FIKOL-636636 format. One record per residue (C-alpha): x, y, z; residue in one letter. Coordinates in steps of 0.001 Angstrom, whole numbers, padded with zeros to 6 digits, always signed. Each point is the difference from the previous one (the first is absolute). Layout:
<recs>
XYZa
...
</recs>
This chain:
<recs>
-007880+027335-000098m
+000586-003571-001153l
-002644-002553-000801s
+001236-003435+001005i
-001324-003264-001346r
+000016-002573+002788r
-000831-003676+000300l
-002798-000824+002410d
-000584-003174+001990i
-002157-001460-002777s
+002867+000498-002467d
+002419-001595+002458a
-002340-002985+000348t
-000025-000394-003793t
+003810+000128-000138l
+000352-002587+002751i
-002601-002290-001578a
+001808+000080-003346g
+003330-000770+001635a
-001500-002724+002200r
-001591-001718-003017a
+003360-000140-001780k
+001780-001222+003138a
-002567-002780+000343q
+000392-000820-003691d
+003765-000484+000355i
-000359-001697+003390g
+002076+002442+002061v
-001631+001688+003022p
+001013+003661+000106m
+000044+003093+002139c
-001714+002767-001995i
+000153+003713+000830a
-001661+003007-001625v
+001181+003577+000541t
-001472+003334-000999d
+001699+002610-002204e
+002184+001076+002920s
+001181-003532+000799g
-002166-000359+003099n
-001581-003396+000642l
-003702-000290-000865i
-000536-003750+000244a
+001937-003189+000642f
-000695-003720-000230e
+002162-002904+001112r
-001258-003136-001683m
+000046-003180+002081d
+003502-001411-000225g
+001710+003217-001151a
+003369+000625+001630k
+000043+002283+003039i
+003265+001503-001246t
-001895+001188-003066s
-002392+002301+001853i
+002298+003038+000139n
+001500-000811-003401l
-003426+000151-001674a
-000776+003358+001614v
+003398+001418-000916d
-000246-001292-003586k
-003311+001856-000426a
+001540+003112+001611y
+003028-000160-002311t
-002032-000525-003181a
-002208+002941+000906t
+002945+002249+000793g
+002139-000765-003037i
-003040-000393-002274q
+001532-003163-001479k
+000142-003649+000947s
+002402-001166+002662t
+001324-002440-002590r
+001024+002986-002178a
+001722+001527+003029l
+001844-003260+000582g
+001418+000147-003510e
+001603+003424+000595v
+001040-000806+003582n
+002786-002368-001055q
+003687+000880+000549p
+001124+002565-002551g
-003585+001026-000821m
-001420+003491+000687p
-002188-000970+002989a
+002426-002398+001689h
-000463+000175+003767g
-003369+001760-000089i
-001615-002828+001977a
+001632+001433+003121s
-001853+003300-000505a
-002981+001025+002087l
+000952-002132+002964g
+000298-003106-002157g
-003608+000160-001233r
+000992+000103-003677m
-000341-003517-001398v
+001892-000911-003158a
-001503-003477-000429v
-002920-000912-002247g
-003500+000097+001482g
-001002+003657+000116g
-001835+001805-002805v
-001566+003442-000224p
-003757+000234-000452v
-001051+002359-002764l
-003174+001877-000739s
+000613+001379-003456g
+003510+001432+000236k
-000237+000698+003739d
+001632-002237+002591v
-002763-000393+002563v
+001656-002651+002148g
+002003-003165+000054g
-000436-003706+000537v
+002729-002008+001682g
+000198-003773+000214v
+002422-002307+001780s
+000415-003685+000888s
+000967-001572-003316g
+002983+000482-002253s
+000562+003545-001309p
-001482-001078-003361a
-003089-001498+001681q
-000430+003065+002211d
+000196+002287-003052h
-002504-002114-001928e
-002484+000061+002888v
+000412+003755+000546a
-000599+000612-003709q
-003166-002099+000177a
-001256+002174+002847g
+000678+003195-001941a
-001607-001478-003114a
-003172-000852+001949a
-000281+003665+001001f
+000541+001198-003567c
-002676-002378-001290e
-002552+001250+002535t
-002268+002701-001487p
+000176+003283+001916s
</recs>
């Protein structure tokens, strides 16, 4: 039998708050999604002014980061023509996102979820997602 470490709603709230604070700091309203260790959505926030086209992207970025256990920015680097993962974004019904803004959430060495952010540039999305993950890591368990 497996023992699974899983984010709860309080953890998801911490992740979203960390991401929201960074988004406010850089002045870009974002869509922020948090998934569990299986890539299933736990919580979502669309800040006032965030793009409606970014809703699904944020969820899918969190899903991708959880599934590949790396950032979506790292996936983007190996998804270029001639690279080993080129074309992977079409996998899983198009849910794989190879654009910055999704990062795995770690508890020790375990991936316990993902945070996905969308509405800014890929670099801004990545920065905000990292801030969300960092807020979780800084929270005492």
